[in-house]
VEXPA-377423 format. One record per residue (C-alpha): residue in one letter; chain; x, y, z. Coordinates in nm, 2 decimals. Example, Ala and Ser with C-alpha at 12.3 -4.5 7.8 and 13.67 -1.06 7.14 Angstrom:
2
(node A,A,(1.23,-0.45,0.78))
(node S,A,(1.37,-0.11,0.71))
***
This chain:
142
(node M,A,(1.49,-5.18,3.23))
(node K,A,(1.21,-5.23,3.43))
(node S,A,(1.40,-5.22,3.81))
(node Y,A,(1.47,-4.83,3.76))
(node S,A,(1.23,-4.59,3.90))
(node L,A,(1.12,-4.26,3.84))
(node R,A,(1.38,-4.15,4.09))
(node I,A,(1.67,-4.15,3.84))
(node I,A,(1.46,-3.84,3.65))
(node P,A,(1.70,-3.59,3.85))
(node K,A,(2.03,-3.75,3.76))
(node V,A,(1.94,-3.80,3.40))
(node N,A,(2.19,-3.53,3.23))
(node V,A,(1.98,-3.48,2.86))
(node F,A,(2.36,-3.37,2.69))
(node F,A,(2.55,-3.63,2.79))
(node F,A,(2.29,-3.89,2.74))
(node R,A,(2.27,-3.71,2.33))
(node D,A,(2.62,-3.73,2.31))
(node F,A,(2.61,-4.11,2.41))
(node L,A,(2.38,-4.17,2.16))
(node L,A,(2.55,-3.96,1.88))
(node Y,A,(2.86,-4.18,1.97))
(node L,A,(2.71,-4.47,1.94))
(node L,A,(2.51,-4.38,1.63))
(node E,A,(2.77,-4.23,1.36))
(node G,A,(3.08,-4.25,1.62))
(node K,A,(3.09,-4.66,1.57))
(node P,A,(3.17,-4.82,1.19))
(node V,A,(2.83,-4.95,1.21))
(node R,A,(2.51,-4.88,1.10))
(node V,A,(2.20,-4.86,1.37))
(node K,A,(1.89,-4.87,1.19))
(node Q,A,(1.64,-4.90,1.49))
(node I,A,(1.72,-4.89,1.88))
(node Y,A,(1.47,-5.09,2.08))
(node A,A,(1.43,-5.07,2.44))
(node I,A,(1.28,-5.34,2.59))
(node N,A,(1.03,-5.40,2.91))
(node A,A,(1.02,-5.02,2.96))
(node P,A,(0.82,-4.86,3.21))
(node H,A,(0.54,-4.63,3.14))
(node F,A,(0.68,-4.26,3.20))
(node Y,A,(1.00,-4.35,2.97))
(node D,A,(0.82,-4.25,2.72))
(node K,A,(0.78,-3.89,2.90))
(node L,A,(1.21,-3.91,2.97))
(node Y,A,(1.25,-3.95,2.63))
(node T,A,(1.04,-3.60,2.56))
(node L,A,(1.30,-3.42,2.73))
(node V,A,(1.56,-3.57,2.51))
(node K,A,(1.37,-3.54,2.20))
(node P,A,(1.45,-3.16,2.15))
(node V,A,(1.84,-3.19,2.17))
(node L,A,(1.84,-3.52,1.94))
(node P,A,(1.83,-3.50,1.52))
(node A,A,(1.52,-3.58,1.41))
(node D,A,(1.67,-3.92,1.19))
(node I,A,(1.78,-4.02,1.57))
(node C,A,(1.46,-4.00,1.74))
(node N,A,(1.25,-4.21,1.45))
(node M,A,(1.53,-4.47,1.49))
(node I,A,(1.46,-4.51,1.92))
(node K,A,(1.13,-4.73,2.01))
(node F,A,(1.03,-4.82,2.36))
(node L,A,(0.81,-5.16,2.37))
(node P,A,(0.62,-5.30,2.68))
(node D,A,(0.71,-5.64,2.67))
(node C,A,(0.91,-5.88,2.46))
(node E,A,(0.59,-6.00,2.24))
(node S,A,(0.62,-5.63,2.12))
(node L,A,(0.90,-5.69,1.97))
(node H,A,(0.79,-5.97,1.75))
(node K,A,(0.59,-5.70,1.55))
(node W,A,(0.93,-5.56,1.45))
(node I,A,(1.15,-5.84,1.43))
(node D,A,(1.14,-6.21,1.30))
(node K,A,(1.08,-6.45,1.55))
(node K,A,(1.36,-6.65,1.41))
(node Y,A,(1.63,-6.39,1.49))
(node L,A,(1.57,-6.32,1.90))
(node P,A,(1.73,-6.58,2.13))
(node I,A,(1.51,-6.81,2.35))
(node E,A,(1.50,-6.56,2.62))
(node Y,A,(1.30,-6.27,2.39))
(node G,A,(1.03,-6.58,2.30))
(node G,A,(1.24,-6.64,1.96))
(node E,A,(1.37,-6.95,1.79))
(node A,A,(1.73,-6.88,1.77))
(node P,A,(2.02,-7.00,2.02))
(node S,A,(1.99,-6.82,2.35))
(node M,A,(2.21,-6.53,2.43))
(node E,A,(2.44,-6.76,2.63))
(node K,A,(2.49,-7.06,2.38))
(node Q,A,(2.51,-6.72,2.14))
(node H,A,(2.81,-6.60,2.37))
(node G,A,(2.99,-6.96,2.39))
(node D,A,(3.01,-7.01,2.02))
(node W,A,(3.15,-6.65,1.93))
(node V,A,(3.46,-6.70,2.26))
(node S,A,(3.51,-7.04,2.11))
(node Q,A,(3.53,-6.90,1.72))
(node I,A,(3.75,-6.60,1.87))
(node Q,A,(3.97,-6.83,2.06))
(node A,A,(4.00,-7.06,1.78))
(node E,A,(4.18,-6.82,1.58))
(node R,A,(4.35,-6.63,1.89))
(node D,A,(4.72,-6.70,1.70))
(node M,A,(4.56,-6.49,1.40))
(node F,A,(4.45,-6.23,1.65))
(node L,A,(4.81,-6.25,1.84))
(node N,A,(5.01,-6.23,1.48))
(node D,A,(5.15,-5.88,1.52))
(node N,A,(5.26,-5.90,1.16))
(node M,A,(4.86,-5.96,1.04))
(node W,A,(4.80,-5.58,1.15))
(node K,A,(5.12,-5.41,1.01))
(node A,A,(5.08,-5.24,0.64))
(node D,A,(5.36,-5.38,0.42))
(node L,A,(5.50,-5.12,0.30))
(node K,A,(5.70,-5.40,0.04))
(node K,A,(5.36,-5.45,-0.15))
(node K,A,(5.29,-5.02,-0.17))
(node P,A,(5.31,-4.93,-0.52))
(node K,A,(5.57,-4.75,-0.63))
(node T,A,(5.35,-4.47,-0.86))
(node N,A,(5.48,-4.08,-0.98))
(node E,A,(5.17,-3.99,-1.09))
(node S,A,(5.01,-3.65,-1.04))
(node N,A,(4.71,-3.81,-0.88))
(node S,A,(4.87,-4.00,-0.63))
(node M,A,(4.92,-3.87,-0.33))
(node N,A,(5.30,-3.91,-0.20))
(node G,A,(5.46,-3.82,0.14))
(node S,A,(5.32,-3.78,0.47))
(node F,A,(5.04,-3.59,0.66))
(node K,A,(5.32,-3.46,0.96))
(node T,A,(5.40,-3.13,0.70))
(node L,A,(5.02,-3.11,0.58))
(node C,A,(4.91,-2.73,0.59))
(node I,A,(4.59,-2.64,0.53))
(node D,A,(4.55,-2.31,0.39))
***
């Protein structure tokens, strides 16, 4: 983040940034607890005050701007941070390589189309009144 300057301000679309943050926090199937912006220049707080009014309060409380990696150690234990951030965990490059090799080792499973389809033979055949039968193609909402 150090390479950005104040020249970015006229190009900032506050509503696009808001929509992007909402997508990241609510549209993804993960639960984000905190967002740390490391090596943020001193003027980022001022930029953030422009965006804050259009963001929900709970999202505003999640975002923290930190001047350096040392201040990150106050929030996250060093044993979880990679070496690049002054932590004790393996480097990001090594972790990336480990993930790639693990995914490649399971490549056949990911390419198996039968793994990603529903097996309708295993579907229970019930006629209970509380089960949902049929399809949503003709769903009509009053």
